[in-house]
Backbone as numpy.savetxt, mean C-alpha at the origin, in Angstrom:
# Nx Ny Nz CAx CAy CAz Cx Cy Cz
-8.56 -0.39 -25.67 -9.41 0.81 -25.67 -8.52 2.06 -25.67
-8.93 3.06 -26.46 -8.19 4.32 -26.48 -8.42 5.10 -25.19
-7.44 5.91 -24.82 -7.57 6.77 -23.64 -6.76 8.04 -23.87
-7.06 9.04 -23.08 -6.30 10.29 -23.11 -5.80 10.58 -21.71
-4.78 11.43 -21.63 -4.26 11.89 -20.34 -4.40 13.40 -20.27
-4.81 13.89 -19.11 -4.99 15.33 -18.94 -4.60 15.74 -17.53
-4.21 16.99 -17.40 -3.92 17.53 -16.09 -5.21 17.71 -15.31
-5.21 17.29 -14.07 -6.38 17.44 -13.20 -5.97 18.26 -11.99
-6.35 19.53 -11.99 -6.06 20.41 -10.85 -7.31 20.49 -9.97
-7.11 20.42 -8.67 -8.23 20.51 -7.74 -7.73 21.09 -6.42
-8.65 21.36 -5.52 -8.31 22.03 -4.27 -8.52 21.11 -3.08
-7.72 21.37 -2.05 -7.86 20.67 -0.78 -7.47 21.63 0.34
-8.42 21.99 1.17 -8.18 22.87 2.32 -7.48 24.17 1.91
-7.91 24.72 0.77 -7.36 25.98 0.31 -6.07 25.88 -0.47
-5.55 24.68 -0.67 -4.33 24.48 -1.46 -4.68 23.87 -2.81
-3.89 24.22 -3.81 -4.08 23.67 -5.15 -3.25 22.39 -5.28
-3.94 21.32 -5.66 -3.29 20.03 -5.88 -3.30 19.70 -7.36
-2.30 18.90 -7.76 -2.21 18.55 -9.17 -2.15 17.03 -9.32
-2.90 16.57 -10.31 -2.89 15.15 -10.64 -2.93 14.97 -12.15
-2.81 13.73 -12.56 -2.94 13.36 -13.97 -4.06 12.33 -14.08
-5.03 12.64 -14.91 -6.17 11.76 -15.13 -6.00 11.01 -16.44
-6.02 9.68 -16.37 -6.05 8.84 -17.56 -7.52 8.48 -17.81
-8.06 9.00 -18.92 -9.50 8.89 -19.18 -9.73 7.96 -20.38
-10.40 6.81 -20.16 -10.71 5.92 -21.28 -11.74 6.56 -22.21
-11.78 6.08 -23.43 -12.77 6.58 -24.38 -14.18 6.28 -23.88
-14.39 5.12 -23.28 -15.68 4.75 -22.71 -15.45 4.24 -21.29
-15.34 5.15 -20.33 -15.01 4.73 -18.96 -16.15 3.95 -18.31
-15.77 2.98 -17.52 -16.75 2.21 -16.78 -17.14 2.91 -15.49
-18.02 2.31 -14.70 -18.50 2.94 -13.47 -17.50 2.95 -12.33
-16.42 2.17 -12.45 -15.40 2.13 -11.40 -14.18 2.91 -11.84
-13.79 3.88 -11.02 -12.55 4.61 -11.24 -11.51 4.20 -10.21
-10.28 4.59 -10.45 -9.18 4.22 -9.57 -8.44 5.49 -9.15
-8.23 5.64 -7.85 -7.37 6.70 -7.33 -6.11 6.05 -6.79
-4.97 6.43 -7.34 -3.69 5.89 -6.88 -3.23 6.74 -5.70
-3.09 6.09 -4.55 -2.65 6.77 -3.33 -1.16 6.54 -3.20
-0.40 7.59 -3.35 1.05 7.48 -3.42 1.65 7.33 -2.03
2.59 6.39 -1.90 3.37 6.30 -0.67 4.41 7.41 -0.66
4.99 7.64 0.49 5.87 8.80 0.53 7.18 8.55 1.25
8.02 9.58 1.20 7.80 10.82 0.43 8.06 10.57 -1.06
7.05 10.74 -1.85 7.11 10.42 -3.27 6.05 11.22 -4.01
6.15 11.29 -5.33 5.10 11.98 -6.07 4.45 11.04 -7.06
3.58 11.55 -7.88 2.59 10.76 -8.61 3.17 9.81 -9.65
4.44 9.93 -10.01 5.02 9.04 -11.02 5.26 7.65 -10.44
5.71 7.57 -9.19 5.99 6.30 -8.55 7.37 5.77 -8.88
7.82 4.82 -8.08 9.13 4.19 -8.33 9.13 3.51 -9.69
10.21 3.76 -10.45 10.38 3.13 -11.77 9.22 3.47 -12.71
8.59 4.66 -12.50 7.44 5.11 -13.29 6.28 4.13 -13.20
6.21 3.42 -12.10 5.21 2.36 -11.93 3.79 2.88 -12.05
3.50 4.02 -11.41 2.12 4.52 -11.40 1.71 5.06 -12.77
2.66 5.62 -13.50 2.36 6.08 -14.85 1.96 4.90 -15.73
2.80 3.88 -15.73 2.56 2.72 -16.60 1.29 1.98 -16.19
1.07 1.83 -14.88 -0.12 1.13 -14.44 -1.38 1.91 -14.79
-1.37 3.23 -14.57 -2.55 4.04 -14.88 -2.91 3.93 -16.36
-1.92 3.93 -17.21 -2.19 3.82 -18.65 -2.77 2.45 -19.00
-2.25 1.41 -18.38 -2.77 0.06 -18.65 -4.20 -0.09 -18.14
-4.48 0.46 -16.97 -5.85 0.37 -16.44 -6.81 1.19 -17.28
-6.35 2.36 -17.76 -7.21 3.19 -18.61 -7.51 2.47 -19.92
-6.51 1.79 -20.46 -6.73 1.04 -21.70 -7.74 -0.08 -21.50
-7.90 -0.52 -20.24 -8.88 -1.57 -19.92 -10.24 -1.00 -19.53
-10.38 0.33 -19.54 -11.67 0.95 -19.30 -11.86 1.62 -17.96
-10.80 1.73 -17.16 -10.90 2.36 -15.84 -10.29 3.76 -15.87
-11.07 4.75 -15.49 -10.52 6.09 -15.32 -9.61 6.08 -14.09
-8.41 6.64 -14.23 -7.41 6.56 -13.16 -6.86 7.95 -12.87
-6.88 8.33 -11.60 -6.29 9.60 -11.17 -5.12 9.29 -10.23
-3.95 9.77 -10.59 -2.80 9.73 -9.70 -2.43 11.18 -9.41
-2.10 11.47 -8.17 -1.98 12.88 -7.78 -0.91 13.04 -6.72
-0.55 14.30 -6.47 0.42 14.64 -5.43 -0.30 15.13 -4.18
0.07 14.57 -3.03 -0.41 15.11 -1.76 -0.04 16.58 -1.65
-0.68 17.27 -0.73 -0.21 18.62 -0.39 1.25 18.57 0.06
2.02 19.51 -0.48 3.43 19.61 -0.11 4.35 18.68 -0.86
3.83 17.90 -1.80 4.66 16.99 -2.59 4.52 17.30 -4.07
5.56 17.03 -4.83 5.51 17.21 -6.27 5.08 18.60 -6.67
3.99 18.70 -7.44 3.51 19.97 -7.94 2.33 20.52 -7.15
2.06 19.96 -5.99 0.93 20.42 -5.17 1.40 21.40 -4.09
0.54 22.34 -3.79 0.84 23.33 -2.76 0.64 22.75 -1.36
1.05 23.54 -0.36 0.78 23.20 1.02 1.99 22.63 1.74
1.79 22.35 3.01 2.85 21.79 3.83 2.96 20.28 3.60
4.19 19.80 3.57 4.41 18.37 3.37 3.83 17.59 4.55
3.28 16.41 4.25 2.66 15.58 5.28 2.97 14.12 5.01
2.81 13.28 6.03 3.00 11.86 5.81 1.66 11.18 5.60
1.69 9.87 5.49 0.48 9.12 5.14 -0.62 9.26 6.19
-0.25 9.56 7.43 -1.28 9.67 8.47 -2.09 10.96 8.36
-1.62 11.90 7.57 -2.33 13.16 7.42 -2.87 13.38 6.02
-3.11 12.29 5.28 -3.48 12.41 3.87 -4.96 12.19 3.58
-5.79 11.98 4.59 -7.19 11.64 4.32 -7.92 12.74 3.55
-7.70 14.01 3.92 -8.36 15.10 3.20 -7.93 15.14 1.74
-6.65 14.87 1.50 -6.13 14.86 0.12 -6.79 13.75 -0.69
-6.92 12.57 -0.11 -7.54 11.45 -0.82 -9.00 11.75 -1.11
-9.71 12.32 -0.13 -11.11 12.68 -0.35 -11.27 13.69 -1.47
-10.37 14.69 -1.50 -10.43 15.69 -2.56 -10.14 15.07 -3.92
-9.24 14.08 -3.97 -8.93 13.41 -5.23 -10.12 12.59 -5.71
-10.81 11.92 -4.81 -12.02 11.17 -5.20 -13.08 12.13 -5.73
-13.27 13.26 -5.06 -14.22 14.27 -5.55 -13.86 14.71 -6.96
-12.55 14.95 -7.18 -12.10 15.43 -8.49 -12.34 14.39 -9.57
-12.05 13.13 -9.28 -12.26 12.07 -10.27 -13.73 11.95 -10.63
-14.59 11.93 -9.61 -16.03 11.77 -9.87 -16.61 12.97 -10.62
-16.07 14.16 -10.34 -16.56 15.36 -11.03 -16.12 15.38 -12.49
-14.91 14.94 -12.76 -14.38 14.99 -14.12 -14.88 13.84 -14.99
-15.21 12.73 -14.36 -15.73 11.57 -15.10 -17.07 11.21 -14.45
-18.15 11.88 -14.84 -19.44 11.73 -14.14 -19.97 10.30 -14.11
-19.56 9.48 -15.06 -20.04 8.09 -15.07 -19.45 7.23 -13.98
-18.41 7.73 -13.32 -17.79 6.96 -12.23 -18.64 7.08 -10.98
-19.13 5.95 -10.51 -19.97 5.93 -9.31 -19.31 5.20 -8.14
-18.21 4.52 -8.42 -17.50 3.77 -7.39 -16.01 3.92 -7.63
-15.25 3.95 -6.54 -13.82 4.18 -6.65 -13.07 3.06 -5.95
-11.97 2.63 -6.57 -11.02 1.73 -5.93 -9.80 2.55 -5.55
-9.33 2.39 -4.33 -8.10 3.03 -3.89 -6.96 2.03 -4.04
-5.90 2.44 -4.77 -4.75 1.57 -4.99 -3.55 2.20 -4.29
-2.94 1.46 -3.35 -1.82 2.03 -2.62 -0.73 1.02 -2.36
0.51 1.48 -2.45 1.70 0.67 -2.16 2.35 1.19 -0.89
2.71 0.28 0.02 3.42 0.63 1.25 2.56 1.56 2.10
3.06 2.75 2.47 2.22 3.60 3.30 1.11 4.27 2.49
1.13 4.12 1.17 -0.04 4.50 0.38 -1.21 3.57 0.67
-0.92 2.26 0.87 -1.95 1.31 1.27 -2.47 1.65 2.66
-1.55 2.02 3.56 -1.95 2.40 4.91 -2.84 3.64 4.87
-2.45 4.63 4.05 -3.25 5.85 3.93 -4.64 5.56 3.40
-4.76 4.60 2.48 -6.08 4.23 1.94 -6.98 3.68 3.05
-6.43 2.82 3.89 -7.21 2.28 5.00 -7.57 3.37 6.01
-6.62 4.26 6.29 -6.90 5.34 7.24 -7.97 6.28 6.69
-7.98 6.47 5.37 -9.05 7.29 4.77 -10.41 6.63 5.01
-10.49 5.32 4.82 -11.75 4.62 5.07 -12.16 4.73 6.53
-11.19 4.66 7.44 -11.50 4.81 8.86 -12.02 6.21 9.15
-11.36 7.22 8.58 -11.72 8.61 8.88 -13.03 9.04 8.23
-13.32 8.54 7.03 -14.41 9.12 6.23 -15.65 8.25 6.10
-15.49 6.93 6.18 -16.61 6.02 5.89 -17.23 6.36 4.54
-16.40 6.66 3.56 -16.85 7.10 2.24 -17.45 5.91 1.47
-18.76 5.97 1.24 -19.46 4.87 0.57 -19.05 4.72 -0.88
-18.39 5.73 -1.45 -17.96 5.64 -2.85 -16.80 4.66 -3.02
-16.07 4.38 -1.95 -14.93 3.46 -2.04 -15.46 2.03 -2.00
-15.40 1.37 -3.14 -15.95 0.03 -3.24 -14.91 -1.06 -3.27
-13.62 -0.67 -3.40 -12.56 -1.68 -3.44 -11.27 -1.05 -2.95
-10.43 -1.89 -2.36 -9.11 -1.48 -1.91 -8.09 -2.42 -2.54
-7.08 -1.86 -3.18 -5.97 -2.63 -3.72 -4.74 -2.26 -2.90
-4.32 -3.14 -2.02 -3.30 -2.84 -1.02 -2.06 -3.69 -1.29
-0.94 -3.01 -1.53 0.30 -3.69 -1.88 1.32 -3.45 -0.76
1.75 -4.53 -0.12 2.75 -4.46 0.96 2.43 -3.35 1.96
1.30 -3.45 2.67 0.91 -2.38 3.58 1.95 -2.13 4.68
2.13 -0.86 5.00 3.11 -0.43 6.01 2.45 -0.43 7.39
3.00 -1.23 8.32 2.47 -1.27 9.69 3.60 -1.16 10.71
4.70 -0.57 10.31 5.92 -0.65 11.12 5.82 0.10 12.44
6.36 -0.55 13.47 6.69 0.09 14.73 8.03 -0.51 15.16
8.59 -0.02 16.24 9.91 -0.48 16.66 9.93 -1.97 16.95
8.89 -2.46 17.62 8.84 -3.87 17.98 8.64 -4.76 16.76
7.81 -4.32 15.81 7.55 -5.16 14.63 8.80 -5.30 13.78
9.58 -4.23 13.66 10.83 -4.31 12.90 11.79 -5.28 13.57
11.89 -5.20 14.91 12.79 -6.10 15.63 12.38 -7.55 15.44
11.10 -7.85 15.55 10.64 -9.23 15.38 10.96 -9.74 13.98
10.74 -8.89 12.98 10.99 -9.31 11.61 12.47 -9.54 11.36
13.32 -8.67 11.90 14.77 -8.84 11.72 15.25 -10.13 12.37
14.76 -10.40 13.58 15.19 -11.62 14.27 14.74 -12.85 13.50
13.50 -12.85 13.05 12.93 -14.03 12.43 13.46 -14.27 11.02
13.63 -13.20 10.25 13.94 -13.37 8.83 15.37 -13.00 8.45
16.13 -12.40 9.36 17.50 -12.03 9.04 18.49 -12.70 9.97
18.36 -12.44 11.28 19.34 -12.95 12.21 19.30 -14.47 12.32
18.12 -15.06 12.41 18.05 -16.51 12.49 18.61 -17.17 11.24
18.40 -16.54 10.10 18.95 -17.06 8.84 20.47 -17.05 8.90
21.03 -15.96 9.42 22.49 -15.87 9.52 23.04 -16.87 10.53
22.35 -17.03 11.65 22.84 -17.93 12.69 22.88 -19.38 12.22
22.06 -19.74 11.25 22.03 -21.11 10.76 23.05 -21.37 9.66
23.83 -20.38 9.31 24.81 -20.53 8.25 26.21 -20.69 8.84
26.94 -21.70 8.36 28.28 -21.97 8.90 29.22 -20.80 8.68
29.02 -20.08 7.58 29.90 -18.96 7.28 29.88 -17.89 8.35
28.72 -17.69 8.98 28.62 -16.69 10.03 29.50 -17.06 11.22
29.46 -18.35 11.63 30.23 -18.78 12.79 31.73 -18.76 12.51
32.13 -19.10 11.30 33.54 -19.00 10.94 34.01 -17.54 10.99
33.17 -16.67 10.50 33.51 -15.24 10.53 33.59 -14.74 11.96
32.68 -15.22 12.82 32.69 -14.81 14.22 33.95 -15.29 14.92
34.34 -16.55 14.70 35.53 -17.10 15.35 36.80 -16.40 14.88
36.80 -15.91 13.67 37.98 -15.22 13.13 37.99 -13.73 13.46
36.97 -13.31 14.22 36.92 -11.90 14.61 36.40 -10.99 13.52
35.70 -11.55 12.56 35.22 -10.74 11.44 33.85 -10.12 11.65
33.24 -10.37 12.82 31.93 -9.78 13.11 32.11 -8.63 14.08
31.63 -7.46 13.72 31.80 -6.27 14.56 31.02 -6.41 15.86
31.58 -5.88 16.94 30.90 -5.93 18.23 29.59 -5.16 18.22
29.56 -4.05 17.49 28.30 -3.30 17.46 27.21 -4.07 16.71
27.62 -4.93 15.75 26.64 -5.77 15.07 26.05 -6.80 16.03
26.91 -7.35 16.90 26.41 -8.27 17.91 25.48 -7.56 18.88
25.82 -6.31 19.19 24.95 -5.53 20.07 23.60 -5.27 19.44
23.58 -4.99 18.13 22.32 -4.79 17.42 21.47 -6.06 17.47
22.13 -7.20 17.33 21.41 -8.47 17.38 20.78 -8.69 18.75
21.56 -8.47 19.81 21.04 -8.65 21.16 19.88 -7.68 21.41
20.03 -6.44 20.96 18.97 -5.45 21.14 17.70 -5.84 20.41
17.83 -6.37 19.22 16.66 -6.78 18.45 15.96 -7.96 19.10
16.76 -8.91 19.61 16.16 -10.05 20.30 15.40 -9.59 21.53
16.01 -8.69 22.32 15.34 -8.18 23.51 14.04 -7.48 23.15
14.07 -6.67 22.11 12.87 -5.96 21.70 11.80 -6.93 21.21
12.23 -7.97 20.50 11.27 -8.92 19.93 10.58 -9.76 21.00
11.30 -10.09 22.06 10.73 -10.99 23.07 10.23 -10.27 24.31
10.42 -8.96 24.37 10.07 -8.23 25.59 8.57 -8.04 25.75
7.82 -8.31 24.67 6.37 -8.14 24.75 5.92 -6.73 24.47
6.83 -5.86 24.05 6.44 -4.49 23.77 5.55 -4.45 22.54
4.46 -3.73 22.61 3.49 -3.65 21.50 3.20 -2.19 21.20
4.10 -1.57 20.41 3.90 -0.17 20.08 2.59 0.06 19.35
2.08 -0.95 18.65 0.88 -0.78 17.83 -0.40 -1.09 18.58
-0.29 -1.41 19.88 -1.45 -1.93 20.58 -2.39 -0.86 21.11
-2.00 0.40 21.16 -2.89 1.43 21.68 -4.03 1.65 20.69
-5.25 1.85 21.18 -6.42 1.96 20.28 -6.29 3.08 19.26
-5.53 4.12 19.59 -5.42 5.26 18.68 -4.27 5.14 17.69
-3.45 4.10 17.79 -2.32 3.98 16.87 -2.81 3.79 15.44
-1.98 4.17 14.49 -2.43 4.08 13.10 -2.65 2.63 12.70
-1.86 1.70 13.26 -2.05 0.29 12.92 -3.41 -0.22 13.38
-3.84 0.22 14.56 -5.13 -0.23 15.07 -6.28 0.38 14.27
-6.13 1.63 13.86 -7.16 2.27 13.03 -7.23 1.59 11.67
-6.09 1.20 11.13 -6.09 0.44 9.88 -6.85 -0.87 10.04
-6.59 -1.57 11.15 -7.25 -2.86 11.38 -8.75 -2.69 11.49
-9.19 -1.65 12.16 -10.63 -1.43 12.32 -11.27 -1.10 10.97
-10.58 -0.32 10.15 -11.10 -0.01 8.81 -11.18 -1.28 7.96
-10.15 -2.11 8.05 -10.11 -3.38 7.31 -11.31 -4.25 7.68
-11.53 -4.42 8.98 -12.64 -5.27 9.43 -14.00 -4.73 9.00
-14.15 -3.41 9.00 -15.44 -2.80 8.70 -15.71 -2.68 7.21
-14.68 -2.82 6.39 -14.85 -2.58 4.95 -15.68 -3.70 4.33
-16.70 -3.34 3.58 -17.61 -4.34 3.02 -17.31 -4.67 1.57
-16.41 -3.92 0.94 -16.08 -4.18 -0.45 -14.92 -5.14 -0.58
-14.45 -5.29 -1.81 -13.33 -6.20 -2.08 -12.03 -5.60 -1.58
-11.21 -6.43 -0.93 -9.85 -6.06 -0.54 -8.90 -6.97 -1.31
-8.13 -6.38 -2.19 -7.11 -7.13 -2.93 -5.77 -6.87 -2.25
-5.18 -7.91 -1.69 -3.91 -7.81 -0.97 -2.82 -8.46 -1.81
-1.84 -7.65 -2.20 -0.72 -8.13 -3.01 0.55 -8.02 -2.18
1.22 -9.15 -1.97 2.38 -9.19 -1.08 3.62 -9.69 -1.83
4.73 -9.03 -1.57 6.02 -9.41 -2.14 6.73 -10.38 -1.20
7.33 -11.42 -1.76 8.05 -12.38 -0.93 9.38 -11.89 -0.45
10.02 -11.02 -1.23 11.36 -10.53 -0.89 11.25 -9.11 -0.33
10.55 -8.97 0.81 10.25 -7.64 1.33 9.96 -7.71 2.82
10.74 -6.98 3.62 10.53 -6.94 5.06 9.19 -6.29 5.41
8.75 -5.30 4.64 7.49 -4.63 4.95 6.33 -5.62 4.88
6.32 -6.45 3.84 5.27 -7.47 3.72 5.37 -8.49 4.86
6.59 -8.87 5.23 6.76 -9.83 6.31 6.28 -9.24 7.64
6.56 -7.96 7.87 6.07 -7.31 9.08 4.54 -7.31 9.12
3.92 -7.05 7.98 2.47 -7.05 7.94 1.92 -8.43 8.31
2.47 -9.48 7.72 1.99 -10.82 8.02 2.24 -11.18 9.48
3.36 -10.76 10.04 3.64 -11.02 11.44 2.62 -10.34 12.34
2.23 -9.10 11.97 1.24 -8.39 12.77 -0.11 -9.10 12.73
-0.49 -9.62 11.58 -1.76 -10.35 11.50 -1.72 -11.63 12.33
-0.52 -12.14 12.60 -0.38 -13.36 13.38 -0.46 -13.12 14.89
0.07 -11.97 15.36 0.21 -11.80 16.81 -0.73 -10.75 17.41
-1.26 -9.84 16.59 -2.06 -8.75 17.14 -3.55 -9.11 17.08
-4.23 -9.12 18.22 -5.66 -9.48 18.21 -6.51 -8.61 17.29
-6.13 -7.35 17.12 -6.92 -6.47 16.25 -6.89 -6.92 14.80
-5.86 -7.67 14.43 -5.70 -8.10 13.05 -6.02 -9.59 12.85
-6.53 -10.26 13.87 -6.63 -11.71 13.80 -7.59 -12.20 12.72
-8.56 -11.37 12.32 -9.51 -11.79 11.28 -9.18 -11.20 9.91
-8.08 -10.47 9.82 -7.79 -9.74 8.57 -7.67 -10.68 7.37
-6.96 -11.77 7.54 -6.70 -12.66 6.40 -7.85 -13.60 6.12
-8.92 -13.52 6.92 -10.14 -14.30 6.63 -11.31 -13.38 6.32
-11.02 -12.13 6.00 -12.07 -11.19 5.60 -12.87 -11.80 4.44
-14.19 -11.75 4.48 -15.00 -12.45 3.47 -14.79 -11.94 2.04
-14.32 -10.70 1.89 -14.11 -10.15 0.54 -12.63 -10.04 0.19
-11.76 -10.72 0.96 -10.33 -10.63 0.70 -9.91 -11.52 -0.45
-9.13 -10.95 -1.35 -8.45 -11.71 -2.40 -6.96 -11.45 -2.22
-6.22 -12.49 -1.89 -4.79 -12.34 -1.60 -3.96 -13.02 -2.68
-2.87 -12.35 -3.05 -1.94 -12.96 -4.00 -0.52 -12.64 -3.55
0.31 -13.67 -3.39 1.71 -13.52 -3.01 2.59 -13.73 -4.24
3.60 -12.89 -4.37 4.58 -13.04 -5.46 5.94 -13.27 -4.82
6.37 -14.52 -4.68 7.58 -14.83 -3.91 8.83 -14.11 -4.38
8.96 -13.89 -5.68 10.19 -13.31 -6.21 10.19 -11.79 -6.23
9.10 -11.16 -5.83 8.97 -9.71 -5.96 9.63 -8.98 -4.79
10.26 -7.85 -5.09 10.76 -6.96 -4.05 9.67 -5.95 -3.70
10.01 -4.98 -2.85 8.98 -4.10 -2.29 8.22 -3.32 -3.34
8.93 -2.81 -4.36 8.31 -1.93 -5.34 8.08 -2.61 -6.70
8.23 -3.94 -6.77 8.05 -4.64 -8.05 8.93 -3.95 -9.11
10.24 -3.94 -8.84 11.14 -3.02 -9.54 11.49 -3.41 -10.97
11.32 -4.66 -11.37 11.63 -5.02 -12.76 10.41 -4.81 -13.64
10.65 -4.72 -14.94 9.54 -4.52 -15.88 8.55 -5.68 -15.82
9.06 -6.90 -15.70 8.16 -8.06 -15.64 7.30 -8.03 -14.38
7.90 -7.65 -13.25 7.14 -7.61 -12.00 6.12 -6.48 -12.01
6.49 -5.33 -12.57 5.51 -4.23 -12.67 4.33 -4.65 -13.53
4.62 -5.31 -14.64 3.53 -5.77 -15.51 2.66 -6.79 -14.79
3.27 -7.66 -13.98 2.51 -8.64 -13.24 1.59 -7.98 -12.21
2.11 -6.97 -11.51 1.29 -6.26 -10.52 0.08 -5.62 -11.18
0.27 -5.05 -12.36 -0.84 -4.44 -13.08 -1.84 -5.49 -13.54
-1.32 -6.60 -14.07 -2.21 -7.68 -14.53 -3.05 -8.22 -13.37
-2.41 -8.42 -12.21 -3.13 -8.94 -11.06 -4.16 -7.94 -10.55
-3.82 -6.66 -10.61 -4.78 -5.62 -10.22 -6.02 -5.69 -11.10
-5.81 -5.83 -12.39 -6.94 -5.91 -13.31 -7.74 -7.19 -13.12
-7.05 -8.30 -12.96 -7.72 -9.60 -12.96 -8.33 -9.95 -11.61
-7.69 -9.50 -10.52 -8.14 -9.94 -9.20 -8.58 -8.79 -8.29
-8.09 -7.58 -8.58 -8.43 -6.45 -7.72 -9.64 -5.67 -8.18
-9.73 -5.41 -9.47 -10.82 -4.59 -10.01 -11.85 -5.50 -10.64
-12.54 -6.23 -9.79 -13.54 -7.20 -10.24 -14.70 -6.51 -10.95
-15.13 -7.11 -12.03 -16.31 -6.65 -12.75 -17.29 -7.80 -12.94
-18.59 -7.58 -12.75 -19.56 -8.68 -12.84 -19.50 -9.44 -14.16
-19.17 -8.74 -15.23 -19.18 -9.43 -16.52 -18.11 -10.50 -16.60
-17.12 -10.47 -15.67 -16.10 -11.51 -15.68 -16.72 -12.88 -15.41
-17.77 -12.93 -14.62 -18.41 -14.21 -14.33 -19.04 -14.84 -15.56
-19.40 -13.99 -16.52 -20.08 -14.49 -17.71 -19.10 -14.89 -18.80
-17.83 -14.55 -18.59 -16.84 -14.84 -19.65 -16.26 -16.24 -19.48
């Protein structure tokens, strides 16, 4: 399907924001807002968001990728993902206004862009959001990083003969050993930075549980952020039902890194988004 790209300028809290709208010749009722992780702007790592938006538009989805306030070409003070809900709401308004046929929106986010999408749902209860495409969601706290390092890095090293030979020969720095001991202590001490009801991780979990639309979860196998997320779903009571959400569609890509950095992996992420994330009823008839 043919599509065009145009500048989409809109306002948020008195600031001018800038985005790029990929508009199909015959757009369907579902549009996509790309929620950028940060600090980053609308192009994405390896031009990922540009290429994905064009592919989705060619498949019939209107796609808006935009800069938060204070990033890229948008005005205002720079903010992190926890302060982006107003920006996301303004972007959804802009997409629906520019493409009147769009009645439902999917939020697509990588890393803390995925976290920001969930926080927007928690803050707004916006009924227009009918799907979430979440890639390697960011849930980091000090304790979660320590647990992940111990489980997926230090234990791996301890099981390798080369590490012990290096240690016996004095090739391991003392401060590295100190980092290991500190990580173990943090991992087993029972500290739960994410356990307070107001923490962003807990608000994400509550939004996840309450969301009634499709949740497409895409996880990279070669990524600490994805491993931290899975660890949190295993140990945190607030997340215990996340992976059994009735509308969850999960896909793991063992060979993928955090940003799907190769051309083949970027193409795969887009294909999976189209095939498993942006469900359309007519797919059942095909």
